[in-house]
C-alpha positions as CSV (number, residue, x, y, z in Angstrom):
1,M,86.8,-27.4,-56.8
2,G,88.3,-30.9,-56.7
3,S,91.8,-31.9,-55.8
4,T,94.5,-33.8,-57.8
5,V,97.5,-35.7,-56.4
6,V,100.4,-34.3,-58.3
7,D,103.2,-36.5,-56.8
8,T,104.0,-38.8,-53.9
9,A,107.3,-39.9,-52.4
10,T,109.0,-41.4,-49.4
11,G,112.2,-40.5,-47.6
12,A,113.9,-43.4,-49.3
13,A,113.5,-41.4,-52.6
14,L,116.6,-39.4,-51.5
15,Q,119.6,-41.5,-52.3
16,G,117.8,-44.5,-51.0
17,H,117.6,-43.0,-47.5
18,P,117.6,-39.4,-46.3
19,A,120.8,-40.1,-44.2
20,R,122.6,-41.1,-47.4
21,A,121.7,-37.7,-48.9
22,L,122.9,-35.9,-45.8
23,A,126.2,-37.9,-45.8
24,L,126.7,-37.0,-49.5
25,A,126.2,-33.4,-48.7
26,A,128.6,-33.5,-45.7
27,N,131.3,-35.3,-47.7
28,S,130.9,-32.9,-50.6
29,L,131.5,-30.0,-48.2
30,A,134.4,-31.7,-46.6
31,E,136.1,-32.0,-50.0
32,R,136.1,-28.2,-50.1
33,G,137.3,-27.7,-46.6
34,L,133.9,-26.9,-45.2
35,A,131.7,-28.7,-42.6
36,L,128.1,-28.7,-41.3
37,E,127.9,-26.9,-38.1
38,E,126.0,-27.8,-34.9
39,G,122.5,-26.4,-34.9
40,W,122.2,-26.0,-38.6
41,M,118.9,-27.2,-40.1
42,V,119.8,-29.3,-43.1
43,L,117.2,-30.2,-45.8
44,T,118.2,-33.3,-47.7
45,G,116.4,-32.3,-50.8
46,G,113.0,-32.2,-52.4
47,M,111.4,-35.7,-52.7
48,T,109.2,-34.5,-55.6
49,D,109.3,-32.0,-58.4
50,A,108.5,-28.5,-57.6
51,V,104.9,-27.5,-58.1
52,P,104.2,-23.9,-59.4
53,L,101.8,-21.9,-57.4
54,E,98.9,-20.4,-59.3
55,P,96.9,-17.4,-57.9
56,D,94.0,-18.5,-55.8
57,R,94.8,-22.2,-56.2
58,P,96.1,-23.7,-52.9
59,V,98.7,-26.4,-52.8
60,T,98.8,-28.9,-49.9
61,A,101.6,-31.1,-48.8
62,E,100.9,-34.0,-46.3
63,F,103.5,-35.7,-44.2
64,T,102.8,-39.1,-42.6
65,H,104.1,-38.3,-39.1
66,L,103.9,-34.5,-39.2
67,G,100.5,-33.5,-40.6
68,G,100.0,-31.2,-43.5
69,V,100.6,-27.6,-44.7
70,T,98.7,-25.6,-47.3
71,V,100.1,-22.6,-49.1
72,S,98.5,-20.3,-51.7
73,C,99.2,-17.0,-53.3
74,G,96.9,-14.2,-54.2
75,E,96.5,-12.4,-57.6
76,A,99.8,-11.3,-59.1
77,R,100.3,-7.6,-59.0
78,P,102.7,-5.4,-60.8
79,M,105.7,-4.2,-58.7
């Protein structure tokens, strides 16, 4: 089975820089009287569109300085 690149992006895709996306989130919270707290992990947003998982078809994300991660799901079963 071959592989297909679905999307690519850089950190600059988030408001021009990930720090800008974080500042936008912090400022939006402050307008509502809330704040980011020490120790919180903050994700600045997805850099690409979401990719649906299909049974038995793995999806891999590769990160320049972090490596990669592959996820997959098995066959859907009724609950």
